[in-house]
C-alpha positions, 0 to 999 in steps of 0.5 A: 664872916657874913653869909651874905656877902657871898652877893658881892665877894669874887676870886681874886684869881679870874673875878668868878663867884665862890661857892661857901663850904662852912664847918662852923656855923654861928646864927648867919654868921661862918666861923669855920669853912672855906670858900672854893671858886666855881671856876678855876676850883681854887680854895681860900680859907675862912678863919675866926670869921675872916675869909683869906682872898689872898692868891695862893701864892701870897698866903702864908703856909700854916706853922708846922 
């Protein structure tokens, strides 16, 4: 995920800003990490450079 996307993406639950918490980065791209809503605190994972902005009840649980 390009860090420049932070200017336009918002929490799908309440349309508030998201805070980026990178785990693995390469240049200006976040490969692994999470986005956290500044208002409701909901977390959205970033995996393989792709943010999953589905609401929590619509996400698949990771395999056990």
